[in-house]
C-alpha positions in Angstrom: 41.4 24.0 -42.3 41.3 27.3 -40.3 39.0 25.7 -37.7 41.4 22.7 -37.4 44.4 25.0 -36.9 42.5 27.1 -34.3 41.5 23.9 -32.4 45.1 22.6 -32.5 46.3 25.9 -31.2 43.7 25.9 -28.4 44.7 22.4 -27.4 48.3 23.3 -27.4 47.7 26.3 -25.2 45.6 24.2 -22.8 48.4 21.6 -22.6 51.0 24.3 -22.1 48.9 25.9 -19.4 48.5 22.6 -17.6 52.3 22.0 -17.8 52.9 25.4 -16.2 50.7 24.7 -13.2 52.4 23.4 -10.1 51.7 20.1 -8.5 50.7 20.2 -4.8 51.8 17.6 -2.3 49.6 18.1 0.8 50.8 16.3 3.9 48.5 16.1 7.0 49.1 14.8 10.4 46.6 14.3 13.2 47.0 16.0 16.6 50.4 17.7 15.9 50.8 20.7 18.1 52.5 23.8 16.8 55.7 23.7 18.9 56.4 19.9 18.6 59.1 20.6 16.0 62.8 20.7 16.6 63.0 23.6 14.1 60.6 25.5 16.4 63.2 25.2 19.2 61.8 22.2 21.0 64.7 20.2 22.4 62.5 17.2 23.4 61.6 16.0 19.9 63.6 15.4 16.7 61.9 16.2 13.4 64.7 16.3 10.8 62.4 15.8 7.8 60.0 18.5 8.7 63.0 20.7 9.6 64.4 20.3 6.1 61.0 21.1 4.6 60.8 24.3 6.8 64.4 25.1 5.7 63.1 25.6 2.1 59.6 27.0 2.8 57.7 29.4 5.0 56.8 28.2 8.5 53.9 29.9 10.2 53.9 30.1 14.0 50.3 31.5 14.3 48.4 28.9 12.3 44.9 28.2 13.8 42.2 25.6 13.0 38.5 26.3 12.9 37.6 23.7 15.5 40.3 21.6 17.3 38.8 18.2 16.7 39.2 15.7 13.8 35.9 15.8 11.9 34.9 19.4 12.1 38.5 20.6 11.5 38.9 18.4 8.4 35.5 19.4 7.0 36.5 23.0 7.4 39.9 22.4 5.9 38.5 20.9 2.7 35.6 23.3 2.3 37.0 26.6 3.7 33.8 27.0 5.7 33.2 27.0 9.5 32.1 23.7 10.9 28.8 25.1 12.2 28.0 26.3 8.6 28.3 22.6 7.6 26.1 21.4 10.4 29.1 19.7 12.0 29.4 20.0 15.8 31.7 17.2 16.7 33.0 13.7 15.8 29.4 12.4 15.8 27.9 10.0 13.2 26.1 11.4 10.2 28.4 14.3 9.6 29.4 13.4 6.1 30.8 16.3 4.0 29.5 14.5 0.9 26.0 15.3 2.1 26.6 19.0 2.3 25.9 21.3 -0.6 29.3 22.8 -0.8 32.1 22.4 -3.2 35.2 20.8 -1.8 38.9 21.5 -2.4 39.2 18.5 -4.7 36.1 19.4 -6.8 37.3 22.9 -7.4 40.9 21.8 -8.2 39.5 19.5 -10.8 37.9 22.4 -12.6 41.5 23.7 -13.0 42.5 20.5 -14.8 44.0 18.8 -11.7 44.2 15.2 -10.9 43.2 14.9 -7.2 44.2 11.8 -5.2 44.0 11.1 -1.5 45.7 8.5 0.7 45.1 7.9 4.4 42.8 9.3 7.0 39.8 11.3 5.8 37.5 11.3 8.7 34.8 13.5 7.1 32.9 11.1 8.0 34.4 7.7 7.0 37.8 7.6 8.7 39.6 5.2 6.2 37.8 5.1 2.8 40.8 3.4 1.3 39.4 0.2 2.8 35.9 0.9 1.7 36.3 2.1 -2.0 32.7 1.6 -2.9 31.6 4.3 -0.4 31.6 7.7 -2.0 32.8 9.6 1.1 35.5 11.8 -0.5 33.9 14.2 -2.9 36.5 15.6 -5.3 39.2 13.0 -4.7 40.2 9.6 -6.0 40.9 7.3 -3.1 44.3 5.6 -3.4 44.0 2.0 -2.4 45.8 1.0 0.8 48.8 -1.2 0.2 49.9 -4.2 2.2 46.5 -5.8 2.0 45.7 -5.2 5.7 42.4 -3.6 6.8 43.1 -1.7 10.1 39.4 -1.9 10.9 39.6 -5.6 11.5 41.2 -7.3 14.4 41.8 -6.5 18.1 39.7 -3.4 19.0 42.7 -2.1 21.0 44.9 -1.9 17.9 42.5 -1.3 15.0 42.8 2.0 13.1 46.0 3.0 14.9 49.0 4.7 13.4 51.4 1.6 13.3 48.7 -0.3 11.3 47.7 2.5 8.9 50.4 5.1 8.5 53.1 3.0 6.7 50.5 1.9 4.1 49.4 5.5 3.7 52.9 6.7 3.0 53.5 3.8 0.6 50.4 4.7 -1.3 51.6 8.3 -1.7 55.1 7.1 -2.7 53.6 4.8 -5.4 51.6 7.7 -6.7 54.8 9.8 -7.0 56.4 7.0 -8.9 53.7 6.8 -11.5 53.4 9.0 -14.6 50.8 11.7 -14.6 49.6 13.7 -17.6 47.8 16.4 -15.5 49.1 18.5 -12.7 48.1 16.9 -9.4 47.0 17.5 -5.9 48.1 14.6 -3.8 47.0 14.4 -0.2 48.8 12.1 2.2 47.1 12.1 5.5 48.7 10.3 8.4 47.0 9.2 11.6 49.8 9.9 14.2 50.6 11.4 16.6 46.9 10.8 17.3 47.7 7.5 19.0 48.5 9.5 22.2 44.8 9.3 22.8 45.4 5.7 23.8 47.8 6.6 26.6 45.3 6.5 29.5 44.2 3.0 28.6 47.0 1.3 26.7 49.6 -0.2 29.1 52.2 -0.5 26.4 52.6 3.2 26.2 53.0 3.5 29.9 55.7 0.8 30.1 57.7 2.1 27.1 58.2 5.5 28.7 61.3 5.9 30.9 60.9 5.8 34.7 64.0 7.9 35.1 62.8 11.6 35.4 66.1 12.8 34.0 65.1 11.3 30.6 61.7 12.9 30.6 60.6 16.4 29.4 59.7 18.8 32.2 56.1 19.8 33.0 54.7 22.4 30.6 55.3 26.0 31.8 51.6 26.5 32.1 50.9 23.1 33.8 49.6 24.9 36.8 47.0 27.7 36.3 47.2 30.9 38.3 43.7 32.1 37.4 40.4 30.4 37.7 39.3 28.4 34.7 35.9 28.7 33.0 33.7 26.4 35.0 32.9 24.2 32.0 36.6 23.4 31.7 37.2 23.0 35.5 34.5 20.3 35.9 36.4 17.1 36.8 33.5 14.9 35.7 33.1 16.5 32.3 36.8 16.9 31.5 39.7 15.5 33.5 37.6 12.7 35.0 36.3 11.5 31.6 39.8 10.8 30.4 41.1 9.3 33.6 44.0 11.7 34.1 42.6 13.9 36.9 44.7 12.2 39.6 47.9 11.7 37.6 51.2 12.2 39.4 53.8 14.5 37.8 55.8 11.5 36.6 52.8 10.3 34.5 52.3 13.7 33.0 55.9 13.8 31.9 55.7 10.2 30.5 52.7 11.3 28.5 54.8 14.0 26.9 57.7 11.6 26.1 55.4 9.2 24.4 53.7 12.0 22.4 57.1 13.2 21.1 58.0 9.7 20.0 54.8 9.5 18.0 55.6 12.8 16.4 59.0 11.4 15.4 57.4 8.3 13.8 55.3 10.7 11.7 58.3 12.7 10.8 60.1 9.6 9.6 57.2 8.6 7.2 57.0 12.2 5.9 60.7 11.9 5.1 60.0 8.8 3.1 57.4 10.6 1.0 59.7 13.7 0.6 62.5 11.4 -0.5 60.2 9.8 -3.1 59.3 13.3 -4.4 63.0 14.2 -4.7 63.6 11.1 -6.8 60.6 11.8 -9.0 60.3 13.9 -12.2 57.9 16.2 -10.3 60.4 17.6 -7.7 61.0 20.9 -9.5 57.3 21.7 -10.0 55.7 20.6 -6.8 54.6 22.7 -3.8 54.8 20.8 -0.5 52.4 21.8 2.3 52.4 20.3 5.8 49.9 20.9 8.5 47.7 19.1 11.1 44.0 19.0 11.9 44.5 20.2 15.5 47.0 20.3 18.3 47.4 18.6 21.6 47.1 20.1 25.1 50.1 17.9 26.4 49.6 18.8 30.0 49.1 22.5 29.6 46.5 23.7 32.1 46.6 20.1 33.4 44.7 18.9 30.3 45.4 16.4 27.5 44.0 15.8 24.0 42.2 18.5 22.0 38.9 20.4 21.6 40.0 23.2 23.9 40.6 26.7 22.6 44.0 27.1 24.3 46.9 27.6 22.0 48.3 24.1 22.4 45.1 22.6 21.0 44.0 25.2 18.5 47.3 26.0 16.8 49.2 23.7 14.5 52.4 23.6 12.3 52.0 25.0 8.9 54.8 24.9 6.3 54.3 26.0 2.7 57.3 25.1 0.5 57.2 26.0 -3.2 60.2 24.9 -5.4 63.2 27.1 -5.0 61.8 28.8 -2.0 64.2 30.2 0.7 63.4 29.2 4.3 61.6 31.8 6.4 59.4 32.0 9.5 56.2 34.1 9.7 55.6 35.1 13.3 53.2 38.0 12.7 50.2 36.9 10.6 47.3 35.0 12.0 46.4 32.3 9.5 43.9 29.4 9.6 43.4 26.0 8.0 40.5 27.5 5.9 43.2 29.5 4.1 44.7 26.4 2.4 41.8 25.8 0.0 42.0 29.3 -1.5 45.8 29.1 -1.5 45.7 25.9 -3.5 43.1 27.4 -5.9 45.3 30.4 -6.3 48.3 28.3 -7.4 46.0 26.3 -9.7 44.7 29.4 -11.4 41.1 28.8 -10.2 39.0 31.6 -8.8 37.9 31.1 -5.2 34.1 31.3 -4.7 33.0 34.3 -2.5 31.5 31.8 0.0 35.0 30.6 1.1 36.0 31.9 4.6 39.7 31.6 4.1 42.0 33.7 1.9 45.0 32.8 -0.2 48.4 32.8 1.6 50.3 32.8 -1.7 51.2 36.5 -1.5 52.7 36.0 2.0 54.7 33.0 0.8 56.0 35.0 -2.2 56.7 38.2 -0.2 54.0 40.2 -2.0 51.5 42.6 -0.4 48.9 40.8 1.7 45.6 42.3 2.7 45.6 42.1 6.5 42.5 41.0 8.3 41.3 42.1 11.8 41.0 38.6 13.2 40.7 34.9 12.7 37.9 32.9 14.5 37.6 29.4 15.9 35.0 27.4 17.8 34.3 24.3 19.8 31.0 22.7 20.9 32.1 20.4 23.7 32.2 22.6 25.7 30.7 25.2 23.5 33.0 28.2 23.1 34.1 30.7 20.4 37.5 32.4 19.8 38.6 35.6 18.3 42.4 36.1 17.7 43.6 39.6 16.8 47.2 40.7 16.3 48.0 40.9 20.1 45.0 39.6 22.0 42.9 36.4 22.1 39.3 36.5 23.3 37.4 33.4 24.2 33.8 33.2 25.3 32.1 30.1 26.6 28.4 29.6 26.1 27.5 28.3 29.6 28.8 28.3 33.1 30.8 30.8 35.2 33.9 32.7 34.2 32.7 32.5 30.7 35.0 35.1 29.1 38.8 35.2 28.7 41.1 37.8 27.3 44.8 37.0 27.0 47.7 39.2 25.9 49.6 36.7 23.9 52.5 39.0 23.4 53.3 39.1 27.1 51.5 36.0 28.2 51.9 33.3 25.5 51.0 30.5 28.0 47.6 32.1 28.8 48.0 32.2 32.5 46.5 35.7 33.2 42.9 36.4 32.2 42.6 40.1 31.6 38.8 40.2 31.1 38.2 42.3 34.2 41.1 44.7 33.7 39.5 48.1 33.5 42.3 49.5 31.4 41.4 47.0 28.6 37.7 47.6 28.6 37.8 49.0 25.1 39.7 45.9 23.9 37.1 43.6 25.4 34.3 45.5 23.7 36.2 45.5 20.4 36.7 41.7 20.6 33.0 41.2 21.6 32.1 43.2 18.5 34.3 41.1 16.2 32.7 37.9 17.6 29.2 39.3 17.0 30.2 40.3 13.5 31.6 36.8 12.7 28.6 34.9 14.2 26.3 37.0 12.0 28.4 36.6 8.9 28.7 32.8 9.2 25.1 32.3 10.4 26.2 30.9 13.7 23.7 29.5 16.3 22.6 31.4 19.3 25.0 30.7 22.1 24.0 27.6 24.0 22.0 26.0 21.2 25.1 24.3 19.9 25.4 22.5 23.2 21.8 21.4 23.2 22.0 20.2 19.6 25.2 18.2 20.2 23.6 16.5 23.2 20.7 15.4 21.1 23.0 14.1 18.3 25.1 12.1 20.8 22.0 10.6 22.3 20.5 9.7 19.0 23.6 8.4 17.1 26.2 7.5 19.8 29.1 9.4 21.1 32.5 8.8 19.5 34.3 10.0 22.7 36.1 12.9 21.1 38.7 10.7 19.4 
């Protein structure tokens, strides 16, 4: 009788504990740059739904990604490890997180009693596992089946796996989940493809014709469209960069049309996010659900006369991040450097699950709740095409390229937020340069990074063996 009573008490406690744990709605976009929000003061895009989320949460303005490219960034996001630690150097085939001996966000959340579900783009490695449910490509998550009965991988190659074909179904899957009854606390991830479709602008005539021809209706060129300093040679190579995307000879009008189309894609994403948020508001989970929004990487959008991602400039390597617990007052954090790897330990913290020591991120919950937060000296990021590494401290940003000329950059982001003046040769900052070099050496040793230059050689071999996915 005593044993039965103790067991009943234990089960009751476990049930009560589960009921106290918050749900987490994790919203992810693809290629959303940090300032493409109307709440960030951008007058050329309207994002009312993300604005209302930011109005009841904390918006971070210095949120970095570990590698500004889909596969490595997402692998890092869901493992809280650097991409090179996972053996992931780009969007190449064979880089499946399921093959790595690391615990994912979903797996660890399940140890805390959570139901974990995923809708939409995964891309670590299979892009759309909802259409291939027999493939175990999402360790730690139940794949929500796509609605609508349409497989975006079938059909015209020019339109397959694009946002208009996938994103509405992804949002619907998330909405359906929120309309169902769940006995456990849940982590629901809704991962949208857009504004990634901007990658099709150079080749898709429809985008070019939809943009206004009247310059008065177009955004101006970015303030750092024209560089005043010499770029690293691996970035300034027309054949390797601007030429490969076909935008090296664009006229100013085309650059401005590119921005206009990008902002419309952001708005389409915002609309679907609004649909999911509305479903949450109508659900019984609204008062116990933390909503988090971010992106896997940003978009150059004409800065430094470049488009797309994979560069370590701010436009590419920083993204929106909003964390909105129930009852939270809106605020903006402009002082702390955070990174996508922080989200996994943040979620674990809210779930009451201890973070393994191997995780590279740290919980942002204290920041969100206004409690003491242990400052760190820097955050780090990387890219391997071209190979480069980044250290971001409170004021400065140090970037070192593995190959070529003009390999090092030091920017004072307080006084030069558009990264137009490279201070690497400024004698008055010699100590800062050495300090940042030391931070990079420390980080490379801690994370077992490759010797500089070897990543480039390895990526070249992988591309030759398995095929290049052209950075998309």
